[in-house]
C-alpha positions in Angstrom: 0.0 0.0 0.0 1.3 3.5 -0.8 2.5 5.2 2.3 3.5 8.5 0.7 3.2 11.5 3.1 1.9 15.0 2.6 3.6 18.3 3.4 0.7 20.7 3.2 -0.3 22.8 6.2 -3.6 24.3 7.3 -2.9 27.4 5.2 -2.7 25.3 2.0 -6.3 24.2 2.7 -7.9 27.5 3.7 -5.5 30.2 2.6 -4.5 33.0 5.0 -5.4 31.6 8.4 -6.1 35.1 9.8 -8.6 35.8 7.0 -10.2 32.4 7.4 -10.8 32.7 11.1 -12.0 36.3 10.9 -14.3 36.0 7.9 -15.3 32.3 7.4 -14.8 30.1 10.4 -18.1 29.4 12.0 -19.7 32.0 9.7 -20.0 30.9 6.1 -18.6 28.4 3.5 -15.3 28.9 1.8 -14.4 27.5 -1.6 -10.7 27.5 -2.7 -10.2 26.5 -6.3 -7.1 24.4 -7.0 -5.8 24.7 -3.4 -4.2 21.3 -3.6 -4.0 20.9 -7.4 -1.5 18.1 -8.3 -1.2 17.0 -4.7 -4.4 15.1 -4.0 -3.1 11.6 -5.0 -0.6 11.9 -2.1 -3.5 11.9 0.3 -5.5 8.9 -1.1 -6.4 7.3 -4.4 -9.2 5.0 -5.7 -6.5 2.3 -5.9 -5.8 2.5 -2.2 -9.5 2.1 -1.4 -9.4 -1.2 -3.3 -6.5 -2.3 -1.1 -8.4 -1.4 2.1 -11.6 -3.2 1.0 -9.5 -6.3 0.2 -8.1 -6.5 3.7 -9.2 -9.8 5.4 -11.1 -8.3 8.4 -12.2 -4.8 7.8 -14.8 -4.1 10.4 -18.2 -3.0 9.1 -18.0 0.0 11.5 -15.5 1.5 9.0 -17.6 1.3 5.9 -21.1 2.4 5.0 -23.0 2.2 1.7 -25.9 4.5 0.6 -28.2 4.2 -2.4 -30.8 6.7 -3.5 -30.0 8.9 -0.5 -30.6 6.2 2.1 -28.3 3.9 4.0 -27.9 0.2 2.9 -28.2 -2.3 5.8 -24.8 -3.7 6.7 -26.0 -7.3 6.3 -26.0 -6.7 2.5 -22.2 -6.5 2.4 -20.9 -8.2 5.5 -20.3 -11.8 6.7 -19.3 -13.5 9.9 -15.7 -14.6 10.1 -15.4 -18.0 11.8 -12.6 -20.2 12.9 -13.4 -23.9 13.5 -17.0 -23.2 13.7 -16.7 -20.3 16.3 -17.9 -16.9 15.1 -15.1 -14.4 15.5 -16.2 -11.1 14.0 -18.2 -9.4 11.3 -16.2 -8.4 8.2 -16.8 -6.6 4.9 -17.3 -8.7 1.8 -15.4 -6.9 -1.1 -17.5 -8.6 -3.9 -20.7 -7.4 -2.3 -19.4 -3.9 -1.8 -18.3 -3.7 -5.5 -21.8 -5.0 -6.6 -23.5 -2.2 -4.6 -21.1 0.4 -6.1 -21.8 -0.9 -9.6 -25.5 -0.5 -9.0 -25.2 3.1 -7.8 -24.2 3.0 -4.2 -21.9 5.6 -2.6 -19.2 3.9 -0.5 -18.1 5.8 2.7 -15.0 4.9 4.7 -15.1 6.2 8.2 -11.8 7.0 10.1 -9.6 6.6 7.1 -6.8 7.9 9.3 -6.9 4.5 11.1 -5.7 2.8 7.9 -3.6 5.3 5.9 -0.5 7.2 7.2 -1.2 10.0 4.7 -4.7 10.4 6.2 -3.3 10.4 9.7 -0.8 13.1 8.7 -3.8 15.1 7.5 -5.4 14.7 10.9 -2.2 16.1 12.4 -2.7 19.4 10.5 -6.0 19.8 12.3 -4.8 18.6 15.6 -2.1 21.3 15.6 -4.6 24.0 14.5 -7.5 23.2 16.8 -6.0 21.0 19.5 -9.0 18.6 19.3 -9.8 15.3 17.6 -10.7 15.1 13.9 -11.5 12.3 11.5 -10.9 11.7 7.7 -13.9 10.2 5.9 -13.7 9.2 2.2 -16.7 9.2 -0.1 -16.6 7.2 -3.4 -19.6 7.9 -5.6 -20.4 6.3 -9.0 -20.7 8.5 -12.1 -24.0 10.3 -12.4 -25.2 9.3 -8.9 -26.3 11.3 -5.8 -24.5 10.6 -2.6 -26.6 11.3 0.6 -29.8 13.3 0.7 -29.5 16.9 1.8 -28.3 16.9 5.4 -26.3 18.7 8.0 -23.5 17.4 10.2 -22.8 18.5 13.8 -19.2 19.2 13.0 -17.2 21.5 10.8 -16.3 19.8 7.5 -13.3 20.5 5.2 -13.9 18.8 1.8 -11.0 17.9 -0.5 -11.9 16.7 -4.0 -9.4 13.9 -4.9 -10.6 12.5 -8.2 -13.4 13.2 -10.6 -15.9 16.0 -10.1 -18.9 16.5 -7.9 -21.8 18.9 -8.0 -22.6 20.5 -4.6 -25.7 22.3 -3.3 -25.1 24.3 -0.2 -27.7 26.1 1.9 -27.1 28.9 4.5 -25.6 27.8 7.8 -28.1 28.1 10.7 -27.9 30.9 13.2 -27.5 28.3 16.0 -25.3 25.2 16.0 -27.4 22.1 15.7 -26.3 19.3 18.1 -27.4 16.4 15.9 -27.1 15.1 12.4 -30.3 15.2 10.3 -31.6 15.0 6.8 -33.7 17.6 5.1 -36.2 17.8 2.2 -35.0 20.2 -0.5 -38.5 21.8 -0.5 -38.1 22.7 3.1 -34.7 24.2 2.6 -35.5 26.5 -0.3 -33.1 27.5 -3.0 -29.4 26.7 -2.3 -27.1 29.6 -1.4 -24.3 28.0 -3.4 -24.3 25.6 -6.4 -20.9 24.6 -7.6 -18.8 21.8 -9.1 -15.7 20.6 -7.3 -12.7 19.3 -9.3 -9.6 17.5 -8.2 -7.6 19.9 -5.9 -10.5 22.1 -4.8 -11.1 22.6 -1.1 -14.5 23.5 0.4 -15.1 24.5 4.0 -18.6 24.0 5.5 -19.3 25.5 9.0 -20.9 23.3 11.6 -24.6 22.5 10.8 -24.5 23.7 7.1 -27.1 21.8 5.0 -25.6 20.3 1.9 -25.9 17.7 -0.8 -23.6 16.4 -3.5 -23.8 14.3 -6.7 -21.1 12.8 -9.0 -21.0 13.9 -12.6 -19.8 12.0 -15.7 -17.1 10.0 -13.8 -16.5 8.4 -10.5 -15.9 10.9 -7.7 -13.7 10.5 -4.7 -13.5 13.2 -2.0 -12.3 13.4 1.5 -14.2 15.1 4.4 -12.1 16.1 7.4 -14.6 16.5 10.3 -13.7 18.7 13.2 -15.5 19.6 16.4 -13.5 22.3 18.2 -13.8 22.3 21.9 -16.1 25.0 23.3 -15.4 27.1 26.4 -17.5 24.8 28.4 -15.4 21.8 27.3 -12.1 23.6 28.1 -13.3 24.9 31.5 -14.6 21.4 32.3 -11.2 19.9 31.5 -9.5 22.5 33.8 -11.9 21.6 36.6 -11.3 17.9 36.1 -7.6 18.4 36.3 -8.0 20.2 39.6 -10.3 17.5 40.9 -7.4 14.9 40.6 -6.2 16.2 44.0 -6.6 13.5 46.7 -8.7 15.9 48.9 -11.6 15.2 46.5 -11.3 11.4 46.8 -13.8 10.9 49.6 -17.0 8.9 49.4 -19.8 10.9 51.1 -23.1 9.5 52.3 -25.6 12.2 51.7 -28.8 10.6 52.7 -30.7 10.7 56.0 -29.4 12.4 59.1 -26.0 13.1 57.5 -27.4 15.4 54.9 -26.7 18.7 56.7 -23.1 17.5 57.3 -22.9 16.6 53.6 -24.0 20.1 52.6 -21.3 21.7 54.8 -18.6 19.3 53.4 -19.7 20.0 49.8 -19.6 23.8 50.5 -16.1 23.5 51.9 -14.9 21.5 48.9 -16.5 24.0 46.4 -14.8 26.8 48.2 -11.5 25.0 47.9 -12.1 24.4 44.2 -13.0 28.0 43.7 -9.8 29.0 45.4 -7.8 26.6 43.1 -9.5 28.1 40.1 -8.7 31.6 41.2 -5.0 30.7 41.7 -4.7 28.9 38.3 -2.3 30.4 35.8 -4.4 30.9 32.6 -1.4 31.0 30.3 0.0 27.8 31.7 -3.4 26.1 31.6 -3.9 27.1 27.9 -0.5 25.5 27.2 -1.6 22.3 29.0 -5.0 22.2 27.2 -3.3 22.7 23.8 -0.8 19.9 24.5 -3.5 17.6 25.7 -5.8 18.3 22.7 -3.0 17.7 20.2 -2.1 14.3 21.7 -5.6 12.8 21.5 -6.4 9.6 19.7 -6.7 9.9 15.9 -3.7 12.2 15.5 0.0 11.9 16.0 2.4 9.5 14.3 4.9 8.3 16.9 8.1 6.9 15.3 9.1 4.6 18.1 10.6 1.9 16.0 12.5 4.5 14.1 13.6 6.3 17.3 14.9 3.1 18.9 16.7 2.0 15.7 18.5 5.4 15.6 19.5 5.1 19.2 21.4 1.9 18.4 23.6 3.7 15.9 24.1 6.9 17.9 27.2 8.7 16.8 29.6 10.5 19.2 28.8 13.8 17.5 25.0 13.4 17.5 23.6 16.3 19.5 21.0 15.4 22.2 18.4 17.3 24.1 15.9 16.6 26.8 12.6 15.2 25.4 9.1 16.1 26.6 8.9 12.8 28.5 8.3 13.5 32.3 11.4 12.8 34.4 11.8 12.8 38.1 15.4 13.2 39.4 15.8 12.1 43.1 18.4 13.2 45.6 22.0 11.9 45.5 23.3 9.2 47.9 26.7 10.6 47.5 27.5 8.9 44.3 24.3 8.2 42.4 20.9 9.8 41.9 17.6 8.1 41.3 15.6 8.6 38.1 11.9 7.8 37.5 10.8 7.8 33.8 8.0 5.9 32.1 7.6 3.7 35.1 11.3 2.8 35.2 13.4 3.4 38.3 17.1 3.5 37.9 20.2 5.0 39.5 22.7 7.0 37.5 26.0 8.7 38.4 25.5 12.2 39.8 27.3 13.7 36.8 24.6 12.2 34.5 21.8 13.6 36.7 23.5 17.0 36.7 23.7 16.9 32.9 20.0 16.1 32.6 19.2 19.0 34.9 21.2 21.4 32.8 19.4 20.2 29.6 16.0 20.9 31.3 16.4 24.6 30.4 17.1 23.9 26.8 20.1 23.4 24.6 21.8 20.3 23.4 25.1 18.4 23.9 27.0 15.9 21.7 26.6 12.3 22.9 30.3 11.9 23.5 30.3 14.8 26.0 27.0 14.1 27.7 28.7 12.2 30.6 31.6 14.4 31.5 34.9 13.0 32.8 34.6 9.5 31.2 35.8 8.1 27.9 33.7 9.0 24.8 32.5 5.4 24.3 31.1 5.2 27.8 29.4 8.6 27.4 27.8 7.5 24.2 26.7 4.2 25.8 25.0 6.0 28.7 23.3 8.4 26.2 22.0 5.5 24.2 20.4 4.0 27.2 18.6 7.2 28.1 17.6 7.8 24.5 16.0 4.3 24.4 14.0 5.2 27.6 12.9 8.4 25.9 14.7 10.8 28.3 16.9 12.1 25.5 16.2 12.7 21.8 18.2 14.0 18.9 18.2 17.7 18.6 17.2 17.7 14.9 14.0 15.7 15.7 10.8 17.6 14.8 8.5 18.3 17.8 4.8 18.5 17.1 
């Protein structure tokens, strides 16, 4: 399977980010002609979708089929995988999916980022921009067929036309965000605000809740929809409160019924006062940094290169410059010769000179592997640096941080 990666950033999709967020985001659709012209095949191709369907045990949860604007029951294109008579799981049957496609069905792949590195890299772009989860969904529609009936989604949608062309009808976004997904009758929506044809490389942004419908033209159409639901203030404030509630003082198990109810009210009042005090003392700038980091590390994004990192540690050169990684590290007191380290659940003791070197790197900077452990031969210094790199304490200074 092709694992080519993409290099585009958010600005390649929406243009000037400042203009996008001031004039379009959460306000009105944006169409950018040819934004990714000549680069769409690096994201996904029809051929790659053949490869995914042919996998032996693709869960039906990843694939949907719609015909005439309605969903096709999963039993029409799935089977039970069995081993020695015991049912194991439900799996997609490629031949039945192809037959539904030939007869006019639109095939939808959910969470394509679970299968394709290129789609996962695309999710990274949105994770860095919004610090929240996103998902890549692929829509493959036969020539001359409609996809889904007019509907709106409870997420922001960024459409990328990959192959073929598709006609779109788009109605005005609602004044209020709708919390659910729903279909509409065209006669209830009135005339579309926008009618346009997307071609390979075009990008379309649809704000949360915007009613829309699409149909393929004279050839098979493949497009991606990146769905994003940015966290609201209530979500962010809730995460801050949940972080503060991790303190052991909130671990008790109260009994609020009966005669103890007045005592319970007093105890709750005291805890709420403490929580309010903690919130008042919180550093907003530091908390924003924490919320950003947490949002960018959520499932669906990220591409850890652990195998690659471990392999590079095995051939660490004396001149390779190393820095502290973002992995949490606790350095304990010295016993006169060695200091304890706690990292990734591992406890170990290192010479005080190594502990001092790690402390110095906490403020930034880098040091060659041969000089990381001062006062010892270069080979030993490199060996110690290799061990700490394998544990994730150190990383090469040229490694890109997300």
